[in-house]
C-alpha positions in Angstrom: 102.0 106.2 119.9 103.4 106.7 123.6 105.3 104.4 125.5 101.6 102.5 126.9 98.6 103.5 124.1 95.2 103.6 125.7 93.6 100.7 124.7 92.6 97.7 126.3 93.3 94.0 125.7 92.9 91.6 122.8 93.5 88.7 124.4 94.4 88.8 128.4 97.6 86.0 127.9 99.4 83.4 126.1 97.0 81.0 127.5 93.9 82.4 126.7 93.5 80.2 123.2 94.2 76.7 125.2 91.5 74.5 125.5 90.1 74.1 129.2 91.3 71.2 131.3 88.4 68.7 131.0 87.8 66.3 133.7 90.1 62.9 134.1 89.2 60.0 131.8 90.1 56.1 132.2 93.7 55.7 130.6 93.1 53.2 127.4 94.7 50.0 127.6 96.8 50.1 125.0 100.6 51.8 125.1 99.8 54.0 122.1 97.1 55.9 123.2 98.8 55.7 127.3 101.4 57.8 125.6 99.0 60.1 123.3 97.3 61.2 126.6 100.4 61.7 128.5 101.8 64.1 125.3 98.4 65.3 124.3 95.7 65.0 127.7 92.1 64.8 127.0 92.4 66.7 123.5 94.7 64.5 121.3 93.4 65.9 117.6 93.1 69.8 118.8 96.4 69.2 119.4 97.8 68.0 116.6 95.7 70.1 113.9 97.2 73.0 115.8 100.7 71.6 115.5 100.3 70.4 112.1 98.6 74.3 110.8 101.8 75.5 112.5 104.2 73.8 110.4 102.6 74.9 107.4 101.9 78.2 107.8 103.9 79.4 111.3 104.3 83.0 111.0 103.5 83.6 107.9 100.8 86.5 107.0 100.4 89.8 104.7 102.0 91.5 107.3 105.7 89.5 106.8 106.0 89.2 103.6 109.9 90.1 103.6 110.0 87.2 106.1 108.5 85.3 104.4 110.6 85.9 101.0 113.4 84.9 103.1 111.8 81.6 104.0 111.4 80.9 100.3 115.3 81.9 99.1 116.4 80.0 102.4 114.1 76.2 101.0 114.9 77.2 97.5 118.3 76.9 98.0 118.1 73.7 99.9 115.9 72.3 97.1 118.2 73.6 94.1 121.4 71.9 95.8 119.4 68.5 95.6 118.1 69.0 92.5 121.3 70.0 91.0 123.3 67.7 92.6 121.1 65.0 91.0 119.0 63.2 93.5 115.5 62.0 92.6 112.5 63.6 93.4 111.2 61.0 96.3 114.7 61.8 97.9 114.5 65.4 97.7 110.8 65.5 98.9 111.9 63.4 101.7 114.8 66.2 102.5 112.5 68.8 102.0 109.8 67.7 104.6 112.5 67.2 107.2 114.6 70.4 106.4 111.6 72.1 107.1 110.6 70.6 109.7 114.2 71.5 111.0 113.7 75.3 110.2 110.4 75.5 111.3 111.7 74.5 115.2 114.8 76.4 115.2 113.9 79.7 113.1 110.4 80.0 112.2 108.6 80.1 115.8 108.1 75.9 116.0 109.5 75.7 119.5 107.6 78.0 121.1 104.5 77.2 119.1 104.5 73.3 120.1 105.8 75.0 123.9 102.7 76.6 124.3 100.3 73.9 122.6 101.7 71.7 124.5 101.4 73.3 127.8 104.8 73.9 129.3 105.9 75.9 132.0 109.1 78.2 132.9 109.5 79.3 136.6 109.2 83.0 136.6 112.4 84.7 137.4 113.9 83.1 134.6 111.2 84.5 131.9 111.6 87.7 133.7 115.6 87.4 133.4 115.1 87.0 129.5 112.8 89.6 129.1 115.0 91.8 130.5 117.8 90.5 128.1 115.4 90.9 125.2 114.8 94.9 126.5 118.3 95.9 126.9 119.3 94.3 123.5 116.3 96.1 121.9 117.4 99.3 123.2 121.1 98.7 121.8 120.3 97.3 118.2 119.9 99.7 115.1 118.2 97.4 112.7 114.7 98.0 113.9 112.7 101.2 113.7 110.0 99.9 116.3 110.2 97.3 118.9 107.4 96.4 121.5 106.0 93.7 123.3 102.2 92.8 124.3 100.3 90.6 126.1 100.9 89.4 129.4 104.3 90.6 129.4 103.4 94.1 128.3 101.0 94.5 131.4 103.5 93.3 134.0 101.5 90.0 134.9 103.4 87.2 133.2 103.1 84.0 135.0 105.1 80.5 134.7 102.5 79.9 131.5 103.6 83.4 129.8 105.3 83.7 126.2 107.0 86.8 125.7 105.4 88.5 122.8 107.9 90.4 120.9 107.2 92.4 117.7 110.2 93.8 115.5 109.8 96.4 112.5 112.6 97.2 110.4 114.2 100.6 109.3 113.4 101.3 105.3 116.5 100.0 103.3 117.6 96.5 102.3 120.3 95.8 104.8 118.3 96.3 107.8 116.1 94.0 106.6 118.3 91.1 105.7 119.8 91.8 108.8 116.8 92.2 110.7 115.5 89.1 109.4 118.5 87.2 111.1 118.7 88.9 114.2 115.0 87.5 114.6 115.7 83.8 113.2 118.7 84.5 116.2 115.8 85.4 118.8 114.2 81.9 118.0 117.3 79.9 118.1 118.3 81.5 121.6 114.8 80.6 123.0 115.4 77.0 121.5 118.3 77.0 123.6 117.6 78.6 126.8 113.9 76.6 127.2 112.3 80.1 127.0 109.2 80.6 124.9 109.8 83.7 123.0 107.3 84.8 120.2 109.5 86.9 117.9 107.3 88.3 115.4 108.5 90.1 112.5 106.4 93.2 110.7 107.1 94.5 107.4 106.4 98.1 108.3 104.9 100.5 111.0 101.6 100.8 109.4 100.8 96.9 110.2 101.4 97.3 113.8 98.1 98.4 115.1 96.4 95.4 113.8 98.7 93.3 116.1 97.4 95.3 119.5 93.7 95.9 118.7 92.0 96.7 122.4 95.3 96.1 123.8 98.4 98.5 125.2 101.5 97.7 123.9 104.9 98.4 125.9 107.0 99.9 123.5 110.8 99.0 124.0 112.5 101.1 121.1 111.4 103.6 118.7 113.0 105.5 116.3 111.3 108.6 115.1 113.8 109.9 112.6 114.1 106.2 111.1 112.1 107.8 108.2 113.9 111.4 108.0 111.9 114.1 109.0 109.2 115.6 107.3 110.9 118.8 105.5 113.5 115.6 104.5 111.0 113.4 103.0 109.6 116.5 100.9 112.7 117.0 99.5 114.2 113.2 99.0 110.9 111.6 97.2 107.8 114.1 98.0 105.3 114.4 100.6 101.7 112.6 100.9 98.5 114.2 102.4 95.6 112.4 102.1 91.8 113.7 102.9 89.6 111.4 104.8 85.8 111.9 106.0 82.3 111.6 105.5 80.1 112.5 102.2 79.4 116.2 103.1 82.5 116.6 105.0 83.9 118.8 101.9 86.9 116.8 101.1 86.9 117.3 97.1 86.7 121.3 97.5 88.9 121.3 100.2 91.3 119.1 98.6 91.4 121.2 95.4 91.7 124.8 97.3 94.8 123.7 99.4 96.8 122.5 96.3 95.8 126.0 94.8 96.7 128.0 97.9 99.9 125.8 98.2 101.0 126.6 94.6 100.6 130.3 94.5 103.0 130.3 97.5 105.2 128.5 95.7 105.2 125.0 96.7 104.4 122.9 93.9 101.3 120.4 94.7 99.3 118.5 92.9 95.4 117.1 93.3 95.3 113.1 93.2 91.7 111.0 93.5 92.7 108.7 96.0 89.5 106.5 95.9 89.1 103.8 93.8 90.1 104.3 90.8 88.9 102.6 87.2 91.5 101.1 85.2 89.9 101.7 82.0 88.1 105.1 81.3 86.3 105.2 77.9 85.7 108.3 75.8 82.0 108.4 75.6 81.6 104.9 77.6 81.8 103.5 81.2 84.7 103.9 83.4 85.3 100.0 84.4 87.5 98.5 87.3 87.0 95.1 89.2 85.2 96.7 91.5 82.7 98.4 89.0 82.0 95.3 87.0 81.5 93.4 90.1 78.7 96.0 90.9 77.6 95.7 87.4 76.9 92.0 87.5 75.4 92.2 91.5 72.6 94.7 90.2 72.0 93.0 87.1 70.9 90.0 89.1 68.6 92.3 91.0 70.9 92.7 93.9 71.4 96.0 96.1 74.7 96.8 97.5 72.8 96.7 100.6 72.4 92.7 100.4 76.1 92.2 100.4 75.9 92.3 104.2 74.0 88.8 103.9 75.9 87.1 101.2 79.6 86.7 102.5 80.8 84.8 99.7 80.1 87.6 97.4 80.5 90.4 100.1 84.1 88.8 100.0 84.6 88.9 96.7 84.0 92.3 96.1 86.2 93.6 98.8 89.1 91.5 96.7 88.0 93.1 93.4 88.0 96.2 95.3 91.5 96.1 96.8 93.1 94.9 93.8 91.9 97.9 92.4 94.0 100.0 94.7 96.8 98.8 92.2 96.2 101.2 90.0 95.9 104.0 92.5 99.5 102.8 94.0 100.7 103.3 90.0 99.1 106.8 89.8 100.2 107.8 92.7 104.3 106.7 92.1 104.1 108.8 88.8 103.2 112.1 91.0 105.0 111.4 94.1 108.4 113.4 93.4 110.9 115.3 95.4 109.7 118.4 96.6 106.1 117.8 95.5 103.0 117.5 97.6 100.4 115.3 96.7 97.3 116.0 97.9 94.7 112.7 97.9 91.2 113.2 98.1 90.3 110.2 99.5 92.7 107.5 100.5 92.7 103.8 102.2 91.1 104.2 105.3 88.3 105.8 103.1 87.5 102.7 100.7 88.1 100.4 104.4 85.8 102.6 105.6 83.2 102.1 102.7 83.8 98.5 102.5 83.0 97.9 106.3 79.8 99.7 106.2 78.3 97.3 103.3 79.2 94.1 106.2 82.0 92.5 107.6 85.8 92.8 105.8 88.4 90.3 106.1 91.4 91.6 108.1 93.6 89.7 105.6 91.9 92.1 103.2 91.9 95.0 104.8 95.9 94.0 105.3 96.6 93.8 101.5 94.7 97.4 101.2 96.7 98.7 103.6 99.8 97.0 102.1 99.1 98.3 98.5 98.6 102.0 99.5 101.8 103.7 100.4 101.6 105.4 103.5 100.9 108.9 103.9 103.0 111.4 105.5 100.0 113.4 107.2 96.7 111.8 107.1 94.0 114.3 107.9 90.7 113.5 108.9 87.8 115.8 108.5 85.5 116.1 111.9 82.2 116.4 111.2 79.2 114.8 112.5 76.5 112.1 110.8 73.6 114.7 111.3 76.0 117.7 109.9 76.9 115.8 106.8 73.2 114.8 106.2 72.3 118.3 106.1 74.9 119.0 103.8 74.6 116.0 101.4 71.4 113.5 101.3 73.4 111.0 99.2 73.7 108.9 101.9 70.9 107.5 104.2 71.1 108.2 108.4 71.9 104.6 108.8 75.0 104.2 106.1 76.5 107.5 107.6 76.5 106.0 111.1 78.3 103.0 109.5 81.0 105.4 107.8 81.4 107.2 111.1 82.0 104.3 113.5 84.2 102.7 111.1 86.5 106.2 110.7 86.4 106.3 114.5 87.4 102.6 114.6 90.7 103.4 112.0 92.1 106.6 113.6 94.8 104.7 115.9 95.2 102.7 112.3 96.5 105.3 110.3 97.4 107.9 112.5 94.7 110.5 111.7 95.4 114.3 112.3 91.4 115.8 113.2 90.5 118.8 111.4 87.3 120.5 112.6 85.1 120.8 109.4 82.5 122.6 110.5 82.9 126.3 108.8 83.1 127.6 105.5 85.4 126.1 102.7 88.3 129.0 103.3 88.4 128.1 107.3 88.4 124.3 107.0 91.2 124.6 104.0 93.0 127.0 106.4 92.8 124.4 109.3 94.4 121.7 107.1 97.0 124.5 105.8 97.8 125.4 109.7 98.5 121.5 109.9 101.1 121.6 107.1 102.7 124.7 108.3 103.5 122.9 111.9 105.0 119.8 110.0 106.6 121.3 107.3 106.8 124.7 108.0 104.8 126.0 105.2 103.0 129.5 105.5 99.3 129.0 106.2 97.0 131.8 104.7 94.7 133.8 107.0 91.2 132.3 107.2 88.7 134.3 105.7 85.5 134.7 107.5 82.3 134.0 105.8 
């Protein structure tokens, strides 16, 4: 990712989600209604709903579980102090409500959310000056692997109704995560004291970042390319994961096994792993079972086809969840194979599961996030490039329509998984050698000379 990634906006400004102003209406007679009108002009119910929702879940998401854990520790510790002090339950409940409201405003971003929802504004020079302070601070700090801004700030189009939308991703390690959470909370406290709306958003890992600037151009303020060590250091310390993705017919299985064999011949310890949904239970002579497989079996016993899931959103979401949970076993299998000085070559991986689920209908972002979060991040994600027409000539298990859907899903996931494209046309030896060449560039492993078919 360069300083400005070539993508287009997800939403144009911090005010794009605000309800449009409606024509003025006569003021109510009652003083209470008059006060509501002044505080929440023309859309009281909607504003109150937004604020209440923010009070409950502001900043809680699948991408920020580390900060969520810090909140649980903070508020859980508060409750324990009152509990051991012997206060009655009603007093504890009231005290927690007050404490949660306080930390929501001060630490969790409630001040910023209230500012935006109520439509307050700030003089543009003050916004720009504070953004420059944050940008300078981002370059000096040593806790975060990646810091970037999005929205009108990234586009250089701030106005008096804008907020500064900044994303922070910590370096690996408990120290960076603990101090990083305190750093983010400090930014929100400063935002309150200066009365400048700053949405400082915590993201657990860089692989979640693309979900926060879909069709949008982020502006990177700080990036540490060596936070995870060099590829050689990662191989030596914890092993190296290579994932092969692509359409059915691209040769993933054959190429993966061929690459593993060649690496072992060259004295590099490499192992093959089936990285698609693996069954939890393997019978000696019976079926292989997993949550997703059981759901598919029940669905077909009802006389349905997999393609019918697109017309049944609840069933599709259940199937997606079962398949995502199956990936816990894949993650366990991977952890047992990934060892220092070992290259694991995964035949299919999380991108292939996401593409598969997307091909049968819409996939909820939260379930995509769960699947990505479960999966160990690939050190090298290779996409075997092959057109649907070429894939159909090699393998006819999928219809042309299904292959087109797969291809579209892979194309949409390119920036999410930092795919390295490898031409999948030609013989197996040629494609295998191309993959080895990519490994040579990353790890210095000698690539074999391609054999001509």
